VEXKE-958266 format. One line per field, with one value per residue: z, x, y of N, C-alpha, C in turn; chain; residue in one letter. Coordinates in Angstrom, 3 decimals. Example, Ala and Ser with C-alpha at 12.3 -4.5 7.8 and 13.67 -1.06 7.14 Angstrom:
// residues 2
n.w: (7.800,7.080) .
n.u: (13.190,12.850) .
n.v: (-5.690,-2.250) .
ca.w: (7.800,7.140) .
ca.u: (12.300,13.670) .
ca.v: (-4.500,-1.060) .
c.w: (7.800,7.870) .
c.u: (13.200,12.900) .
c.v: (-3.300,0.030) .
palo: (A,A) .
keza: (A,S) .
This chain:
// residues 88
n.w: (0.000,-0.948,-0.016,-0.931,-1.332,1.294,2.507,1.149,2.036,4.797,4.683,3.427,5.078,7.727,8.223,6.552,7.407,10.114,9.888,8.732,10.824,12.877,11.587,11.360,14.076,14.742,13.146,14.362,16.874,16.067,14.988,17.297,18.809,17.284,17.558,20.320,20.618,19.215,20.278,23.009,23.391,25.227,27.508,28.620,29.309,28.091,25.439,25.130,25.533,23.338,21.278,21.711,21.146,18.433,17.380,18.074,16.733,14.061,13.962,14.361,12.049,10.066,10.675,10.156,7.386,6.508,7.315,5.703,3.186,3.407,3.632,1.096,-0.422,0.320,-0.616,-3.334,-3.832,-3.495,-5.612,-5.530,-6.853,-6.954,-5.773,-7.776,-7.169,-6.806,-5.742,-6.092) .
n.u: (0.858,0.681,1.550,-0.324,-2.625,-3.070,-3.638,-6.009,-7.637,-7.767,-9.019,-11.458,-12.618,-12.429,-12.133,-14.110,-16.663,-16.536,-16.468,-18.984,-20.691,-20.045,-20.778,-23.529,-24.184,-23.508,-25.380,-27.746,-27.483,-27.575,-30.212,-31.644,-31.070,-32.365,-35.036,-35.361,-34.949,-37.139,-39.498,-39.381,-39.523,-40.402,-38.906,-36.013,-33.477,-33.599,-33.776,-31.256,-29.618,-30.478,-29.491,-26.743,-26.516,-27.179,-25.055,-22.791,-23.461,-23.342,-20.613,-19.485,-20.433,-19.140,-16.463,-16.385,-16.946,-14.722,-12.630,-13.213,-12.766,-10.022,-8.888,-9.516,-8.066,-5.444,-5.279,-5.631,-3.416,-1.176,-1.595,-3.024,-4.601,-8.112,-10.074,-12.097,-15.025,-18.555,-19.541,-17.734) .
n.v: (-1.174,2.114,5.522,7.413,5.861,5.081,7.564,8.224,6.109,6.650,9.127,8.431,6.417,7.213,10.091,11.445,10.253,11.069,13.863,14.240,13.365,15.186,17.554,17.147,17.150,19.808,21.106,20.230,21.464,24.121,24.242,23.615,25.863,27.832,26.970,27.219,29.965,30.986,29.696,30.151,32.882,34.735,34.484,35.870,34.781,32.262,33.037,34.185,31.942,30.499,32.140,31.761,29.016,29.076,30.600,28.993,26.663,27.544,28.208,25.667,24.305,25.818,25.247,22.472,22.380,23.776,22.046,19.834,21.002,21.638,19.088,18.047,19.839,19.210,16.546,17.053,18.698,17.039,15.446,13.019,10.348,9.939,7.146,4.910,5.732,6.024,8.443,10.477) .
ca.w: (0.000,-0.991,0.866,-1.486,-1.039,2.741,2.783,0.663,2.933,6.035,4.368,3.096,6.115,9.062,8.282,5.972,8.319,11.312,9.504,8.568,12.139,13.580,10.903,11.771,15.461,14.710,12.584,15.401,17.869,15.424,14.924,18.682,19.183,16.609,18.200,21.659,20.452,18.751,21.117,24.364,23.173,26.363,28.548,28.121,29.443,27.065,24.159,25.108,25.300,21.938,20.452,21.862,20.389,17.013,17.053,18.135,15.638,12.837,14.051,14.143,10.635,9.321,10.902,9.457,5.953,6.304,7.421,4.486,2.086,3.598,3.296,-0.357,-0.933,0.527,-1.548,-4.668,-3.928,-3.661,-6.836,-5.194,-7.665,-6.156,-6.225,-8.618,-6.307,-7.484,-5.197,-6.353) .
ca.u: (0.000,1.488,1.108,-1.544,-3.740,-3.289,-4.317,-7.384,-8.376,-8.028,-10.028,-12.740,-13.211,-12.377,-12.369,-15.388,-17.777,-16.415,-16.893,-20.441,-21.327,-19.863,-21.596,-24.913,-24.304,-23.522,-26.676,-28.758,-27.325,-28.078,-31.680,-32.131,-30.981,-33.449,-36.299,-35.393,-35.079,-38.489,-40.587,-39.291,-39.153,-40.774,-37.879,-34.778,-32.331,-33.743,-33.404,-29.802,-29.068,-30.776,-28.510,-25.452,-26.577,-27.140,-23.688,-21.876,-23.826,-22.762,-19.155,-19.196,-20.634,-18.063,-15.232,-16.464,-16.804,-13.320,-11.820,-13.477,-12.070,-8.578,-8.529,-9.536,-6.954,-4.225,-5.317,-5.413,-2.066,-0.228,-2.000,-3.403,-5.790,-9.207,-10.511,-13.297,-16.202,-19.660,-19.871,-16.672) .
ca.v: (0.000,3.330,6.605,8.004,4.968,5.173,8.843,8.117,5.218,7.391,10.145,7.816,5.572,7.817,11.533,11.856,9.974,11.896,15.212,14.192,13.257,16.460,18.551,16.896,17.618,21.272,21.499,19.999,22.527,25.335,24.172,23.695,27.269,28.561,26.593,27.813,31.407,31.309,29.206,30.691,34.282,35.575,34.316,36.494,33.878,31.226,33.663,34.341,30.615,30.190,32.864,31.094,27.766,29.429,31.022,27.847,25.759,28.101,28.057,24.251,23.978,26.460,24.486,21.186,22.641,24.150,20.837,19.072,21.683,21.504,17.713,17.911,20.635,18.419,15.424,17.607,19.255,15.951,14.746,11.651,10.051,9.379,5.809,4.912,5.653,6.707,9.759,11.467) .
c.w: (0.000,-0.145,0.365,-1.189,0.448,3.100,2.326,1.552,4.250,5.804,4.200,4.281,7.504,9.031,7.723,6.857,9.585,11.030,9.350,9.893,12.894,12.919,11.301,13.205,15.514,14.153,13.608,16.480,17.328,15.407,16.319,19.161,18.555,17.284,19.575,21.577,20.073,19.784,22.557,24.303,24.344,27.502,28.006,28.224,28.404,25.693,24.043,24.877,23.869,20.996,20.516,21.086,18.883,16.596,17.035,17.079,14.314,12.823,13.779,12.691,9.774,9.464,10.136,7.942,5.640,6.362,6.166,3.302,2.205,3.246,1.784,-1.014,-0.808,-0.461,-2.971,-4.872,-4.176,-4.827,-6.576,-5.972,-6.798,-6.651,-7.069,-7.756,-6.961,-6.978,-5.464,-7.731) .
c.u: (0.905,0.842,-0.189,-2.768,-4.079,-4.044,-5.766,-8.226,-8.709,-9.120,-11.403,-13.401,-13.231,-12.818,-13.728,-16.579,-17.737,-16.864,-18.406,-21.181,-21.223,-20.659,-23.063,-25.155,-24.366,-24.851,-27.791,-28.685,-27.868,-29.605,-32.300,-32.107,-32.080,-34.784,-36.426,-35.603,-36.510,-39.551,-40.537,-38.892,-39.514,-39.744,-36.533,-33.573,-32.400,-33.397,-31.903,-29.113,-29.318,-29.805,-27.146,-25.409,-26.510,-25.717,-22.748,-22.202,-23.252,-21.244,-18.766,-19.358,-19.541,-16.757,-15.260,-16.339,-15.356,-12.408,-11.978,-12.734,-10.555,-8.120,-8.494,-8.436,-5.640,-4.172,-5.064,-4.002,-1.036,-0.595,-2.262,-4.668,-6.891,-9.570,-11.770,-14.520,-17.323,-19.939,-18.805,-16.795) .
c.v: (1.239,4.427,7.235,7.176,4.995,6.450,8.790,7.197,5.909,8.427,9.517,7.122,6.202,9.280,11.951,11.490,10.830,13.332,15.258,14.158,14.587,17.582,18.389,17.359,19.144,21.789,21.320,21.078,23.843,25.348,24.226,25.143,28.101,28.250,27.229,29.326,31.788,30.936,29.696,32.163,35.184,35.505,34.809,35.561,32.750,31.786,33.808,32.989,30.164,30.876,32.189,29.769,28.038,29.781,29.826,26.809,26.239,27.961,26.602,23.839,24.594,25.685,23.165,21.353,23.011,22.933,19.981,19.688,21.534,20.092,17.530,18.738,19.865,17.257,15.918,18.136,18.155,15.048,13.272,11.330,9.449,7.984,5.937,4.672,6.444,8.112,10.788,12.008) .
palo: (A,A,A,A,A,A,A,A,A,A,A,A,A,A,A,A,A,A,A,A,A,A,A,A,A,A,A,A,A,A,A,A,A,A,A,A,A,A,A,A,A,A,A,A,A,A,A,A,A,A,A,A,A,A,A,A,A,A,A,A,A,A,A,A,A,A,A,A,A,A,A,A,A,A,A,A,A,A,A,A,A,A,A,A,A,A,A,A) .
keza: (X,X,X,X,X,X,X,X,X,X,X,X,X,X,X,X,X,X,X,X,X,X,X,X,X,X,X,X,X,X,X,X,X,X,X,X,X,X,X,X,X,X,X,X,X,X,X,X,X,X,X,X,X,X,X,X,X,X,X,X,X,X,X,X,X,X,X,X,X,X,X,X,X,X,X,X,X,X,X,X,X,X,X,X,X,X,X,X) .
């Protein structure tokens, strides 16, 4: 197994699923914040917590998209050919 194949296997089997799970978690936190902000609008502390959840959810999603882009940039920079997969 060469280094390029190892990097692609790590990306495909470890990093991409981990990024997907963390992105889904960040999205859930974001949506929870929106729901809390809207449905408990009469409680100022709940609105503030909702704002914090919205902000941290957005930060988490931004980080996960950035990590995904950086990984693909690294794979593209080292000219590692992608495997023949239907989703690429």
